[in-house]
N, C-alpha and C positions, 0 to 999 in steps of 0.2 A: 207468212214466214219471212223473217228478215232477209233482205238481199235478193228476194225472188221477184222477178218482173211480173207484175199483174197487168193483164190486158184489160183495158177499160173500154176502149171504143175501137171498133173495126169498121172502117168505111171503105167501100169499093169505089174507086174513081177511075175515070178513063184517062190514061196518060197521053192520049191524042195522037202523037206522031206515029206510033206503032200500034196498029189495030190488033196485033197479036199479043200485046202486052197489057196486063191488068195490074194496076198499082193499088196498094193498101197503105193507109196511114195508121200506125199503131201507137197508142199512148202507153208508155211504159213507166212504172213507178218503182224506185229503189229507196226504201225507207221513206224519208221525208223529201227526197229529191224526185222530181218528175221531169221527163223529157219525151220528145217525139222521135220515132225513127220510121223509116219508110221501107216497105217490103215491095219488091217487084217480082212477079211470077210470069214466066214466059209460057204461054199456053201452047199446047201441041195438038195437032189434029188427032193424034193417037195418044191414049192414056198410057201406053207402054213406056217404061223407063222414066216415068214422071214421079218425082218425089213430092211430098206434101207436108204442110204444117212446119215449115222452116221457122225456127224461133231463136232469139238471142236473149240470154239472161245475164245481166251485168251484176258482178259482185265487187263490192268495194270500188276501187278506182282503177285496178290493174288486171282484173280477171273477168272472164265471161264464159258462159256455157252455150255452145251451139248444138242444136239437135233438130232432127226431122224424122218423118215417118218413112218406112220402107217404100220404095217404088213398086209399082205393079209390074208383073211379068218377070221373066227370068233376069236376074241382076247378078253380075259378077262382083261389083263393088261401087264405091262412090269416090268422087274427087271433090275436095273442098279447098278453096283458095280464100285466104284472108288478107286484105290489103288495108294498110293505113293510108288514108286519103291525104297524102302530102304531095309536095312537088319536088321530085317525082314520087309516085306512090311506092310504098315498100310492101312487098307481098311474100307470103309463105303458103305452100300447098301441102296437103296430106292426102294420100290415097289408101283405101282399105275398105273393109266391110263394116266398120263402125258407123253408127248413125248419130253419134254425139261426141263432142270434143270439149275439153276444158282448156281455155286459152289463158295463158299466164304472161306476166311481164308486159302487159299492154301499157300504153302511155295514157296518163289520166287526162280527162277533158278533151279527148280526140275522137274523131269519127272514123269508123272502120266499115269496110264493105266485105260481105261474105257471099261467095258464089259456090253453089253445090249442084252437081249433076250426077246421075247414075250412068253406068256403062255396062255393056255386056260383051264378052269375048267369046267368039266361036272360031276355034282353030286360030288362024292368023288374022282374022278380022275382028275389029272392035267397033261396036255401035255405041255412040254416046246419046244419052237422053237430053232433053231440053234443060237448060240451066234455070235455077231459081236463085234470086239475089235478095239479100237483106242488108240493111244498114243499121248500125247502132253506135251510140256515143258513150264512152266511158265517163264515169263521174270525175269531175274536176276536184282533185284533192288539194289541200293547202300546200303552198310552196315555201321556200326558204328565202328570206330577204336579208340584205345588208351582211352578206357573208364576207368575213375577213380572215386572212391567214397570216400568221406572224411566225417566222422561223425562230425557234428557241435555241438552236445550235445545229450540230451536224446530223442529228438523228431524230429530231422531233419538231413538230409544228403545232402551234396553238390556233384553234379555230373558234370563231365567235359568229353568231347569226341570230336572227329573229324569225319566228314563224309568221306567215301571212295571216293566219287566223289563230285565235286562242284555242285552248284545250287540245293542242297537239302534244302528244305524250312521248312519241318516239321519232328518232331521226336516224337515217342510214347514211354512212359515210364510206366513200371509196376514194383512195389516193393512188394514182398510177403514175409512174415515171413518164415524162413526155416523150422520151426516146425509146420507150418500151422497157419491159421488165416486170418483176413481180409487184402486184398491187397490195396495198394494205387496206383491210376492211375494218370498220368499227360500227357499233350500234349503241346509241345512248339515249337517255331520256332528258338530258340537259341541253341547254342552248350554248354550251361551251364544251370543248373537248381538246385534249392534247394527243395528237398522233405520235406514236413512238415506233422505234424500230425502222426508221427510214434510212435511206442510203445517203451518205455525205456527198456534197457537191452535186446534187441532183435536183432538177426542176420537176415538180409534181403538179399534175392536174387533179384537183380535189373536187369531188362532186358530193354535195349534201342534199338530201331530199327528206321530206316528211314521210312517215309511215303510219298507216291506219290498220288496225287489227279488226278483222271480221271473220267470224266462224273459225277462229284459231289460225287464220291465214292473214298475211300482211299484204297491204296494197300501198304503193309508193307514189308520192306526188312528183311533180316535175323537178328535175335536179337543177340546182344552181351550182355553177362552176367557178373556181378561183384557182390561180396558180401561185406556187411558193417554191423557193429554192433553198435547200439546206446548205449549210456552210461546211468548211473544212473541219476535220476533227480538231479539237482544241489542243494546244501544246501542253505537254506534261510540265508540272510545276514542282518547286521545292526539291530538285534533284540534289542529293548528297551522296558523295562517294568517299569511302575511307578505307585505309589499309590497316590490318590487324597484325599483331605480333606473331600469330600462328599461321601467317602467310595466306590470308584470305583478303579479297577485296569485296567490300559490301556496298551495294548501291541501294538507296531508298528514295522514294518519290511520292508525289501526291497527284491524284487525278479525280476530278469531280464528275466528268461526263459518264453517263451510263450507256449500256447497249453495245459496248465494244467487244471484240473477240479476245483481245489480250494485249500484251506488251512485248516488244521485240528489243532485246539488249544485245549490243555488240561491243566486246572488249578487245582492244588492240594495243600492241606495243611494237616498237621498231624491231625488225628482224625476226618476228614471230608470227605464226598464223593467228588470225583473229578467232575469238570464241564467240559464237552466236547462240543465244538462248531465247526461247519463246516461253513466256510465263503467263499464268492465269490472269484473267481480267480482275480478279479480286485481290491479287497480290500487290503489295506495296514495298517489298524488299526482296533482294536476291543477292546471293554471294557466289564468288568465283574463287577457287583455289589456284594460287599462282606459285611460281618457283621462289625459293628462299634467296633471292638476289634483289639488289636494288635496281628497279626499272620504273620508267614513267609509263603509266597506262592511261589510255583514253577510252571512256565509255560513251557510246551513242545509244540513246533510248528513244523509242517512239511508241505510241499507241496505234493499233491497227484494227480494222474491221473488214471481215469478209462478207460480201453480198454476191451470192451466186459464185461466179468464177473471178470476180473482180476484188482486188485488195485495195482498201483505202487506208491511208496513213496520216498521222498527225505530223507536224513539223518535228524534225530531229533535234534533240537537245544533247549537247556534249558536256562532259565533265572529265577532269584529269586528276590523277593521284599518283604518288610515288610509293612503291611497295617497300617493305622492310627487308633488309638482308638478314642472313643468318647471324644471330648475335654470337660473337666469339666466346671461347672459354679461356680463362686466365691460365697460362702455362707457368709451372714452377713458382707458384705463389708462396712467398715466405715473409715472415715478420721477425725483425730483430730489434733488440733494445739499442738505443743510441746513448741515452743518459738516464738520469733519475726521473726525468719528466718527458722523455721523447722515445718513440719507437718509429721504425721505418718499415713500411710495407713495400714489397717489390715483386715484379713479375717479369718474365722474359720476353713475352710477345708484345709488339707495338701495333696498335690498330686505331683507326679513326673512330673512337667511341669513348664515352666517359666510363670511369670506374667509380662506383659508389661504395664508400667505405663506411661501415658501421662499427664503432668501437664501444664495447660495453664492459663494465666491471664484472669479472667472472664471479659466479656464485653469490651474486648480490640479491638480497631479498627484494629490493626495489630495482626497477628498470632504470639503471643509471647509464645512459648511452649518449653518444654524440655522433653526428653525421658529417662526412667529409666527401669531397668529389675531386678526383683527379681528371683533368680535362685533356682532350686531344690524344697525343701519342706518348704521353709520359709512361715511364716504366717503373716509377717508384713514387712514394709519397711519404713525407715525414709528418707524423702526428705529434703535436706539442700540447703542453698544458695538462699532462697526466700526473698522477700521484706517484711518489717515490716508492719503490719496492712493492708495487701492486700488480696483480695478475689481471690481464685483460683478454677478452675475446675480440678478435678482429675479423670481420666478415667483409669480403670484397665481391662486388657484383658488377660485371660489365653491362652497360646500358647504351642503347642506340636510340637517338631521337631524330626525326626528320621534320623539317619545316618549322612552323611557328610553335608557340607554347600551347596552342589548342590541339596539336597532334599528340597522340599517346607516345610513351616511351617504352621500348621493349627491353626486357632484362634477360641476361643469360643466367647460367647456373652459378650460384654463389660458391665462393671458396672461404673456408674458415680456418683460422690458426689462433693459438693462444700464446701469449708472451707476457713476461714480467719486466717492468722497468727496473733499472739499476738502483741500488741504494746510494746514499750520499758518499760512502767510502769507496765505492767502486769507480774505476776509471777505465775507459774503454781503450784498448789498443787500436790505434788508427794509423793511417798513412803518415801523418806528421811525426808520430813517435818513431815509427820505423825508419823514417828518413833521418831523424836525429842519430839513431844508433848506427845507421849505415855511414853517416858522415864521420862519426867518431872513428869507426873502423877504417875508413879510407884514409883519414888523416894520419892515424897511427901507422898504417902501412907505408904511407909516403915518408913519414919521418924516419921510420925504421930503415927504409931503403937509403935515405940520405945519410943516416948514421953509419950504415955498413960501408959506405964509401970511404969513411975516415977510419973506421975500426972494423974490418971484415970479420974479426974473430969474436966480436961481441954480439950475442943474440938475446934480445929483450923484446920479443913480440908477443908476450903473454896477453897483453891488452887486446891485440888484434884477434887472437884466438878466442878470447872470452867474448868479444863482440859477436863473432860468428856463431858461437854456441847460443848466445842470448837471442839472436835473430831467429835461429831455428826453433828455439823453445817458444818464442812468441807466436810463431806461425801455427803451432800445434795446440796451444792452450785454448780452452773455451773462454768466451769473453768474460764470464764472471770470475775466472781465475787469473786474469791478467795481473791483478794486484800482487800475486805471488812473485812477480818479477821486479816489483818496485824497488826492493832493497838492493837487488843485483844491479839495477839500472843506476841507482844513486851511487853505489860504490864504484861502478864503472866510470861514471862521469868524474867523480873526484880523483880517481886514479889517473884518468886521462889528462885531467888538468895538471896534475903533478908530473906525470911522465913527459907531457908535452913541454913543460918548463925545463925539465932536465935535458931532454933531447935538444931543445932549442939552444941551451947554454953550450952544449957540445958543438 
């Protein structure tokens, strides 16, 4: 049977120095491997508590079975001690009633010593039988040579090696922090492997050994050790922060490293408490709602990894952005004609924003429109180049833009009015015309007062009265009806000239 030690030759020899000790040389065979081990039996003058037929069977390179036959006489139990013959020896003991043990995790190619004796307990007294000793050597399994470890970043290390013998199909890997902590285990059939899930900024001792399978159990060769130190978590790249018109700040970024816990974002502005968010490791964008006022915000972002109770972070990356204020609404927006080719749009509130004006021909089958912009704190805008006697739709929208041309523009609610330009025959009553009429009235009054000084009984102030009536009429007329006053104005001016001449001559 494979893996079972076959006893070929049993020779009794005298070990010389101790006449009470008999030695045996046993030839053991494991598969195609052959080795010698020595058995030592300590004879007793009494056969009581004496075990017999102590044997060791080696399996693979890391396992062995130890067994013996029951001792004669009353037996309470047995004590077995197994020692690796090293300097100093390393020993383990077992006590019980079993007469066989399976030993695991032995070192390959090493010699072991086994001591077994029986004991009997009677009340508080214990009697030990004579000890029987046996030696065995485990099979030397292939080892790993030329082991190299290359850190690939903060959480992974690449391993390369070569087996000392061909036809090795399995390798066992253990990586443990040099200062203590959780180990990472791997099993592979290749001669290269990438260890993942390591802790950043940590030195690992990495052990690689060959593995041989026999009877569905594994035996391991001598481990080869190498050290490697992982790096810091890499810095986050391509961080972009932007403000939106609906009062959000949106951050986006890129991150190539795997195996992290997540990202930590911290948004701060002067005079306000910071907002901290932890987002999932697979996220690459996050948004914050902010107040509808203009403020400078600074975002700090980092990747982080939890290992046990320790938190590991990447270098912090900062970015800044100015949020958009609430876009104002136009107050008392109105549009009035100026002439046959001009209209004037006006509003009452002044603010530091643009007003975008869209002028379109009303009820046109084609979209016949033109765009205009009033900048800064203007409260009116005159639109020229229009058609005479034509009805237009005028839409005004406040707009706020921050920063350079790459930043978006935020628009407020639009205001719409309709207006028609004047025809060629129409003339708009304005301040200049009013001033002319007022000047006529004032002059007539002055001349009348002067004349009354010479002739107090003469009253000829009908021109002054007519001027006052005309001023009142002009203030109440719609603009399109101002032409109704033109004849009165012309007659008034002619009469004024004539009367002025008459008065002056007096």
